[in-house]
VMD Tcl script that builds the backbone (N, CA, C; Angstrom):
set m [mol new atoms 348]
animate dup $m
set s [atomselect $m all]
$s set {name element resname resid chain x y z} {
  {N N MET 1 A 52.874 -11.515 -36.868}
  {CA C MET 1 A 54.180 -12.387 -37.581}
  {C C MET 1 A 55.272 -11.267 -38.121}
  {N N LEU 2 A 54.913 -10.174 -38.953}
  {CA C LEU 2 A 55.806 -9.368 -39.700}
  {C C LEU 2 A 56.925 -8.716 -38.462}
  {N N LYS 3 A 56.237 -8.088 -37.398}
  {CA C LYS 3 A 57.198 -7.524 -36.222}
  {C C LYS 3 A 57.909 -8.929 -35.650}
  {N N GLU 4 A 57.473 -10.052 -35.690}
  {CA C GLU 4 A 58.542 -11.229 -35.114}
  {C C GLU 4 A 59.611 -11.354 -36.137}
  {N N TYR 5 A 59.411 -11.364 -37.487}
  {CA C TYR 5 A 60.413 -11.756 -38.374}
  {C C TYR 5 A 61.331 -10.452 -38.396}
  {N N SER 6 A 60.711 -9.284 -38.268}
  {CA C SER 6 A 61.762 -8.152 -38.109}
  {C C SER 6 A 62.533 -8.319 -36.877}
  {N N ASP 7 A 62.205 -8.411 -35.623}
  {CA C ASP 7 A 62.836 -8.299 -34.418}
  {C C ASP 7 A 63.645 -9.461 -34.652}
  {N N ILE 8 A 63.466 -10.767 -35.060}
  {CA C ILE 8 A 64.452 -11.926 -35.503}
  {C C ILE 8 A 65.628 -11.948 -36.277}
  {N N SER 9 A 65.027 -11.362 -37.164}
  {CA C SER 9 A 66.164 -11.124 -38.294}
  {C C SER 9 A 66.838 -9.837 -38.748}
  {N N HIS 10 A 66.107 -8.632 -38.184}
  {CA C HIS 10 A 66.523 -7.289 -38.347}
  {C C HIS 10 A 66.336 -6.785 -39.386}
  {N N ILE 11 A 65.374 -7.449 -40.380}
  {CA C ILE 11 A 64.946 -6.597 -41.503}
  {C C ILE 11 A 63.996 -5.900 -41.356}
  {N N LYS 12 A 64.080 -4.574 -42.283}
  {CA C LYS 12 A 63.072 -3.500 -42.176}
  {C C LYS 12 A 62.044 -4.212 -43.033}
  {N N ILE 13 A 60.598 -3.834 -42.442}
  {CA C ILE 13 A 59.168 -4.457 -43.247}
  {C C ILE 13 A 58.661 -3.188 -43.186}
  {N N ASN 14 A 58.118 -2.768 -44.334}
  {CA C ASN 14 A 57.483 -1.544 -44.603}
  {C C ASN 14 A 55.874 -2.036 -45.321}
  {N N PHE 15 A 54.752 -1.766 -44.108}
  {CA C PHE 15 A 53.434 -2.297 -44.683}
  {C C PHE 15 A 52.602 -1.703 -44.579}
  {N N ASN 16 A 51.918 -1.522 -46.040}
  {CA C ASN 16 A 50.769 -0.702 -46.467}
  {C C ASN 16 A 49.715 -1.296 -46.692}
  {N N TYR 17 A 48.598 -1.075 -45.883}
  {CA C TYR 17 A 47.526 -2.144 -45.911}
  {C C TYR 17 A 46.168 -0.870 -46.227}
  {N N ALA 18 A 45.725 -1.415 -47.737}
  {CA C ALA 18 A 44.390 -0.354 -48.134}
  {C C ALA 18 A 43.556 -0.989 -48.844}
  {N N TRP 19 A 43.469 -2.261 -48.059}
  {CA C TRP 19 A 42.368 -3.152 -48.377}
  {C C TRP 19 A 40.957 -2.874 -47.647}
  {N N GLY 20 A 41.001 -1.874 -46.821}
  {CA C GLY 20 A 39.938 -1.364 -45.971}
  {C C GLY 20 A 39.288 -2.502 -44.863}
  {N N ASP 21 A 37.763 -2.359 -44.679}
  {CA C ASP 21 A 37.513 -3.393 -43.334}
  {C C ASP 21 A 36.608 -4.413 -43.929}
  {N N VAL 22 A 37.810 -5.268 -44.624}
  {CA C VAL 22 A 36.985 -6.512 -45.343}
  {C C VAL 22 A 37.316 -7.678 -44.391}
  {N N ASP 23 A 36.221 -8.485 -44.630}
  {CA C ASP 23 A 36.359 -9.790 -44.011}
  {C C ASP 23 A 36.293 -10.834 -44.825}
  {N N PHE 24 A 37.426 -11.398 -44.681}
  {CA C PHE 24 A 37.634 -13.013 -45.599}
  {C C PHE 24 A 37.416 -13.920 -45.075}
  {N N GLN 25 A 37.082 -14.560 -45.937}
  {CA C GLN 25 A 36.577 -16.336 -45.557}
  {C C GLN 25 A 38.081 -16.488 -44.871}
  {N N LYS 26 A 37.890 -17.648 -44.194}
  {CA C LYS 26 A 39.227 -18.104 -43.088}
  {C C LYS 26 A 40.205 -18.807 -43.932}
  {N N THR 27 A 39.592 -19.489 -45.427}
  {CA C THR 27 A 40.576 -20.081 -46.236}
  {C C THR 27 A 41.564 -19.063 -46.548}
  {N N THR 28 A 40.605 -17.948 -47.317}
  {CA C THR 28 A 41.454 -16.799 -48.099}
  {C C THR 28 A 42.360 -16.197 -46.699}
  {N N GLU 29 A 42.027 -16.108 -45.550}
  {CA C GLU 29 A 42.981 -15.467 -44.806}
  {C C GLU 29 A 44.245 -16.534 -44.414}
  {N N ASN 30 A 44.110 -17.652 -44.551}
  {CA C ASN 30 A 45.202 -18.541 -44.297}
  {C C ASN 30 A 46.207 -18.409 -45.621}
  {N N ILE 31 A 45.779 -18.433 -46.854}
  {CA C ILE 31 A 46.346 -18.359 -47.727}
  {C C ILE 31 A 47.388 -16.766 -48.061}
  {N N ILE 32 A 46.481 -15.867 -47.490}
  {CA C ILE 32 A 47.226 -14.776 -47.893}
  {C C ILE 32 A 48.394 -14.429 -46.737}
  {N N PHE 33 A 48.022 -15.046 -45.439}
  {CA C PHE 33 A 49.147 -15.303 -44.621}
  {C C PHE 33 A 50.094 -16.056 -44.992}
  {N N ARG 34 A 49.714 -17.141 -45.461}
  {CA C ARG 34 A 50.918 -18.738 -46.151}
  {C C ARG 34 A 51.697 -17.851 -46.827}
  {N N VAL 35 A 51.173 -16.967 -48.325}
  {CA C VAL 35 A 51.756 -16.363 -49.098}
  {C C VAL 35 A 52.891 -15.249 -48.674}
  {N N ILE 36 A 52.405 -14.378 -47.366}
  {CA C ILE 36 A 53.363 -13.436 -47.018}
  {C C ILE 36 A 54.513 -13.669 -46.188}
  {N N GLU 37 A 54.135 -15.086 -45.566}
  {CA C GLU 37 A 55.183 -16.068 -44.576}
  {C C GLU 37 A 56.210 -16.371 -45.464}
  {N N GLU 38 A 55.732 -16.895 -46.605}
  {CA C GLU 38 A 56.521 -17.715 -47.801}
  {C C GLU 38 A 57.364 -16.542 -48.363}
  {N N THR 39 A 57.008 -15.636 -48.911}
  {CA C THR 39 A 57.485 -14.539 -49.582}
  {C C THR 39 A 58.553 -13.635 -48.300}
  {N N VAL 40 A 58.259 -13.685 -47.244}
  {CA C VAL 40 A 59.329 -12.762 -46.387}
  {C C VAL 40 A 60.479 -13.993 -45.993}
  {N N THR 41 A 60.283 -15.080 -46.316}
  {CA C THR 41 A 60.966 -16.236 -45.765}
  {C C THR 41 A 62.377 -16.357 -46.847}
  {N N ASN 42 A 61.649 -16.360 -48.064}
  {CA C ASN 42 A 62.328 -16.202 -49.236}
  {C C ASN 42 A 63.565 -15.055 -49.485}
  {N N SER 43 A 62.770 -13.836 -49.186}
  {CA C SER 43 A 63.323 -12.703 -49.197}
  {C C SER 43 A 64.737 -13.023 -47.989}
  {N N LEU 44 A 64.773 -13.400 -47.009}
  {CA C LEU 44 A 65.991 -13.392 -46.019}
  {C C LEU 44 A 66.755 -14.751 -46.582}
  {N N ARG 45 A 66.246 -15.963 -46.873}
  {CA C ARG 45 A 67.033 -17.419 -47.060}
  {C C ARG 45 A 67.527 -16.986 -48.625}
  {N N HIS 46 A 66.801 -16.464 -49.311}
  {CA C HIS 46 A 67.096 -16.625 -50.839}
  {C C HIS 46 A 67.991 -15.183 -51.308}
  {N N GLY 47 A 67.427 -14.473 -50.763}
  {CA C GLY 47 A 67.688 -12.885 -51.383}
  {C C GLY 47 A 68.731 -11.930 -50.879}
  {N N HIS 48 A 68.892 -12.516 -49.342}
  {CA C HIS 48 A 69.617 -11.847 -48.387}
  {C C HIS 48 A 68.828 -10.491 -48.257}
  {N N ALA 49 A 67.809 -10.077 -48.344}
  {CA C ALA 49 A 67.564 -8.778 -48.368}
  {C C ALA 49 A 67.307 -8.129 -46.826}
  {N N THR 50 A 67.527 -6.975 -47.034}
  {CA C THR 50 A 67.791 -5.871 -45.550}
  {C C THR 50 A 66.541 -5.198 -45.547}
  {N N GLU 51 A 65.458 -5.221 -46.370}
  {CA C GLU 51 A 64.379 -4.369 -46.539}
  {C C GLU 51 A 63.120 -5.053 -47.379}
  {N N ILE 52 A 62.107 -4.863 -46.960}
  {CA C ILE 52 A 61.045 -5.648 -47.758}
  {C C ILE 52 A 59.914 -4.580 -47.632}
  {N N TRP 53 A 58.870 -4.492 -48.457}
  {CA C TRP 53 A 57.696 -3.583 -48.939}
  {C C TRP 53 A 56.456 -4.227 -49.273}
  {N N ILE 54 A 55.534 -4.470 -48.480}
  {CA C ILE 54 A 54.418 -5.193 -48.371}
  {C C ILE 54 A 53.033 -4.191 -48.629}
  {N N ASP 55 A 52.341 -4.331 -50.015}
  {CA C ASP 55 A 51.390 -3.066 -50.174}
  {C C ASP 55 A 50.112 -4.289 -50.684}
  {N N CYS 56 A 49.119 -3.737 -49.652}
  {CA C CYS 56 A 47.645 -4.576 -50.073}
  {C C CYS 56 A 47.081 -3.367 -50.896}
  {N N THR 57 A 46.618 -3.602 -51.932}
  {CA C THR 57 A 45.878 -2.586 -52.617}
  {C C THR 57 A 44.670 -3.023 -53.493}
  {N N SER 58 A 43.936 -2.473 -54.162}
  {CA C SER 58 A 42.833 -3.049 -54.838}
  {C C SER 58 A 42.555 -2.264 -55.882}
  {N N ASN 59 A 41.645 -3.142 -56.874}
  {CA C ASN 59 A 41.151 -1.996 -58.003}
  {C C ASN 59 A 39.438 -2.583 -57.925}
  {N N ASP 60 A 38.677 -2.304 -58.816}
  {CA C ASP 60 A 37.294 -2.750 -58.791}
  {C C ASP 60 A 37.054 -4.232 -58.658}
  {N N SER 61 A 37.723 -5.013 -59.143}
  {CA C SER 61 A 37.551 -6.273 -59.351}
  {C C SER 61 A 38.663 -7.123 -58.358}
  {N N LEU 62 A 39.659 -6.873 -58.078}
  {CA C LEU 62 A 40.771 -7.634 -57.857}
  {C C LEU 62 A 41.600 -6.986 -56.311}
  {N N TYR 63 A 41.963 -7.595 -55.249}
  {CA C TYR 63 A 42.752 -7.881 -54.281}
  {C C TYR 63 A 44.284 -8.144 -55.021}
  {N N ILE 64 A 45.141 -7.012 -54.924}
  {CA C ILE 64 A 46.298 -7.126 -55.244}
  {C C ILE 64 A 47.485 -7.026 -53.810}
  {N N LEU 65 A 48.198 -7.898 -53.752}
  {CA C LEU 65 A 49.429 -7.986 -52.766}
  {C C LEU 65 A 50.504 -7.972 -53.440}
  {N N SER 66 A 51.591 -7.126 -53.380}
  {CA C SER 66 A 52.940 -6.628 -53.745}
  {C C SER 66 A 53.779 -6.948 -52.988}
  {N N ILE 67 A 54.699 -7.741 -52.928}
  {CA C ILE 67 A 55.816 -7.813 -51.733}
  {C C ILE 67 A 57.274 -7.764 -52.580}
  {N N HIS 68 A 57.988 -6.777 -52.370}
  {CA C HIS 68 A 59.108 -6.343 -52.886}
  {C C HIS 68 A 60.391 -6.289 -51.951}
  {N N ASN 69 A 61.397 -6.894 -52.299}
  {CA C ASN 69 A 62.681 -6.892 -51.311}
  {C C ASN 69 A 63.809 -6.226 -52.017}
  {N N ASN 70 A 64.951 -5.570 -51.151}
  {CA C ASN 70 A 66.218 -4.883 -51.950}
  {C C ASN 70 A 66.882 -5.740 -52.060}
  {N N GLY 71 A 66.960 -7.276 -51.923}
  {CA C GLY 71 A 67.636 -8.683 -52.113}
  {C C GLY 71 A 68.327 -8.403 -53.339}
  {N N LYS 72 A 68.883 -9.751 -53.357}
  {CA C LYS 72 A 69.289 -10.320 -54.642}
  {C C LYS 72 A 68.750 -10.515 -55.740}
  {N N SER 73 A 68.816 -9.873 -56.750}
  {CA C SER 73 A 67.904 -10.048 -58.072}
  {C C SER 73 A 68.124 -11.473 -58.584}
  {N N GLU 74 A 66.912 -12.136 -59.519}
  {CA C GLU 74 A 67.200 -13.204 -60.105}
  {C C GLU 74 A 66.285 -13.309 -61.004}
  {N N SER 75 A 66.938 -13.349 -62.360}
  {CA C SER 75 A 66.389 -13.671 -63.620}
  {C C SER 75 A 65.903 -14.722 -63.751}
  {N N ASN 76 A 66.397 -15.568 -63.563}
  {CA C ASN 76 A 66.154 -17.347 -63.875}
  {C C ASN 76 A 65.595 -17.716 -62.505}
  {N N ILE 77 A 64.142 -17.692 -62.585}
  {CA C ILE 77 A 63.195 -18.162 -61.354}
  {C C ILE 77 A 63.132 -19.517 -61.342}
  {N N LYS 78 A 63.536 -20.734 -60.463}
  {CA C LYS 78 A 63.357 -21.664 -60.710}
  {C C LYS 78 A 62.177 -21.974 -59.673}
  {N N PRO 79 A 61.029 -22.411 -59.666}
  {CA C PRO 79 A 59.790 -22.796 -58.613}
  {C C PRO 79 A 60.381 -24.052 -57.803}
  {N N GLY 80 A 60.543 -23.736 -56.773}
  {CA C GLY 80 A 60.838 -24.860 -55.704}
  {C C GLY 80 A 59.550 -25.050 -54.947}
  {N N TYR 81 A 59.804 -26.030 -54.118}
  {CA C TYR 81 A 58.444 -26.375 -52.882}
  {C C TYR 81 A 57.541 -25.036 -52.872}
  {N N GLY 82 A 58.248 -23.967 -52.496}
  {CA C GLY 82 A 57.620 -23.098 -51.532}
  {C C GLY 82 A 57.002 -22.334 -52.595}
  {N N ILE 83 A 57.193 -22.111 -53.860}
  {CA C ILE 83 A 56.438 -21.576 -54.875}
  {C C ILE 83 A 55.379 -22.077 -55.508}
  {N N THR 84 A 55.750 -23.711 -55.878}
  {CA C THR 84 A 54.651 -24.295 -55.935}
  {C C THR 84 A 53.467 -24.276 -55.066}
  {N N GLN 85 A 53.712 -24.402 -53.781}
  {CA C GLN 85 A 52.847 -24.734 -52.565}
  {C C GLN 85 A 52.323 -23.179 -53.205}
  {N N MET 86 A 52.799 -22.055 -52.872}
  {CA C MET 86 A 52.240 -20.655 -53.241}
  {C C MET 86 A 50.930 -20.680 -54.310}
  {N N LYS 87 A 51.598 -21.184 -55.488}
  {CA C LYS 87 A 50.902 -21.219 -56.840}
  {C C LYS 87 A 49.483 -22.252 -56.553}
  {N N GLU 88 A 49.745 -23.198 -55.788}
  {CA C GLU 88 A 48.328 -24.431 -56.013}
  {C C GLU 88 A 47.627 -23.331 -54.751}
  {N N ARG 89 A 47.892 -23.071 -53.634}
  {CA C ARG 89 A 47.235 -22.297 -52.786}
  {C C ARG 89 A 46.029 -21.129 -53.105}
  {N N LEU 90 A 47.067 -20.271 -53.979}
  {CA C LEU 90 A 46.380 -19.251 -54.638}
  {C C LEU 90 A 45.098 -19.797 -55.730}
  {N N ALA 91 A 45.222 -20.731 -56.133}
  {CA C ALA 91 A 44.305 -21.399 -57.294}
  {C C ALA 91 A 43.195 -21.544 -56.533}
  {N N ILE 92 A 43.226 -22.048 -55.030}
  {CA C ILE 92 A 42.184 -22.260 -54.274}
  {C C ILE 92 A 40.955 -21.165 -54.341}
  {N N ILE 93 A 41.641 -19.823 -54.449}
  {CA C ILE 93 A 40.544 -18.918 -54.300}
  {C C ILE 93 A 40.744 -17.625 -55.552}
  {N N ASN 94 A 41.009 -18.748 -56.783}
  {CA C ASN 94 A 40.938 -18.172 -57.916}
  {C C ASN 94 A 42.173 -17.168 -58.170}
  {N N GLY 95 A 43.124 -17.079 -57.442}
  {CA C GLY 95 A 44.595 -16.162 -57.380}
  {C C GLY 95 A 45.350 -16.482 -58.559}
  {N N THR 96 A 46.331 -15.509 -58.684}
  {CA C THR 96 A 47.496 -15.691 -59.644}
  {C C THR 96 A 48.392 -15.106 -59.065}
  {N N VAL 97 A 49.649 -15.648 -59.586}
  {CA C VAL 97 A 50.607 -15.097 -58.675}
  {C C VAL 97 A 52.199 -14.872 -59.813}
  {N N GLU 98 A 52.744 -13.738 -59.925}
  {CA C GLU 98 A 53.549 -13.265 -60.602}
  {C C GLU 98 A 54.949 -12.753 -59.947}
  {N N PHE 99 A 56.070 -13.053 -60.667}
  {CA C PHE 99 A 57.388 -12.841 -60.011}
  {C C PHE 99 A 58.267 -11.854 -60.874}
  {N N ASP 100 A 59.203 -10.976 -60.096}
  {CA C ASP 100 A 59.723 -9.901 -61.170}
  {C C ASP 100 A 61.345 -9.978 -60.491}
  {N N GLY 101 A 62.283 -10.684 -61.070}
  {CA C GLY 101 A 63.686 -10.587 -60.146}
  {C C GLY 101 A 64.591 -9.679 -60.465}
  {N N LYS 102 A 64.143 -8.370 -61.171}
  {CA C LYS 102 A 64.677 -7.306 -61.438}
  {C C LYS 102 A 64.583 -6.328 -60.163}
  {N N LYS 103 A 66.006 -5.901 -60.050}
  {CA C LYS 103 A 66.025 -4.772 -58.954}
  {C C LYS 103 A 65.362 -5.135 -57.568}
  {N N GLY 104 A 66.293 -6.463 -57.139}
  {CA C GLY 104 A 65.898 -7.039 -56.032}
  {C C GLY 104 A 64.761 -8.153 -56.344}
  {N N PHE 105 A 63.603 -8.311 -55.930}
  {CA C PHE 105 A 62.833 -9.573 -56.044}
  {C C PHE 105 A 61.419 -8.969 -55.728}
  {N N THR 106 A 60.196 -9.283 -56.749}
  {CA C THR 106 A 58.932 -8.730 -56.534}
  {C C THR 106 A 58.121 -10.074 -56.570}
  {N N THR 107 A 57.133 -10.064 -55.630}
  {CA C THR 107 A 56.206 -11.092 -55.963}
  {C C THR 107 A 54.443 -10.408 -55.875}
  {N N ILE 108 A 53.993 -10.673 -57.406}
  {CA C ILE 108 A 52.559 -9.862 -57.109}
  {C C ILE 108 A 51.669 -10.805 -57.080}
  {N N VAL 109 A 50.416 -10.822 -56.190}
  {CA C VAL 109 A 49.607 -11.708 -56.104}
  {C C VAL 109 A 48.193 -10.705 -56.282}
  {N N LYS 110 A 47.518 -11.632 -57.378}
  {CA C LYS 110 A 45.895 -10.914 -57.406}
  {C C LYS 110 A 44.844 -12.129 -57.308}
  {N N PHE 111 A 43.792 -11.762 -56.865}
  {CA C PHE 111 A 42.738 -12.648 -56.242}
  {C C PHE 111 A 41.507 -11.687 -56.439}
  {N N PRO 112 A 40.594 -12.267 -56.963}
  {CA C PRO 112 A 39.031 -11.574 -57.103}
  {C C PRO 112 A 38.367 -11.430 -55.972}
  {N N LYS 113 A 37.684 -9.988 -55.975}
  {CA C LYS 113 A 36.685 -9.680 -54.674}
  {C C LYS 113 A 35.852 -10.617 -54.742}
  {N N VAL 114 A 34.972 -10.761 -55.483}
  {CA C VAL 114 A 34.088 -11.552 -55.559}
  {C C VAL 114 A 34.242 -13.017 -55.138}
  {N N GLY 115 A 33.306 -13.371 -54.043}
  {CA C GLY 115 A 33.525 -14.547 -53.868}
  {C C GLY 115 A 34.426 -15.252 -52.720}
  {N N VAL 116 A 35.106 -14.035 -52.260}
  {CA C VAL 116 A 36.199 -14.114 -51.215}
  {C C VAL 116 A 35.609 -14.191 -49.844}
}
mol reanalyze $m
mol bondsrecalc $m
mol representation Tube
mol addrep $m
């Protein structure tokens, strides 16, 4: 998916995967895929970004997905359909999402390692 977006839109996508050899349930895989898809789409459509950084990290109890772009900053974030869907999907896996509209736009997703 990331290569396809990069090829079509000419956006540079930097991907750092540090979750190891984890075997997520199908539901979790689908939710993470949709979050990345929505965030990359928003980076292009609303932020007019030219570069995106996706980092998959973790700590002792959480998986952390951080997606940052160099596009337009937005301090007044108004959740539309996409962000609302993202929050609802993440709730299924007890996940949360935060947004930071300073210096581009950052989406930070956290979900527990237990029960994934």
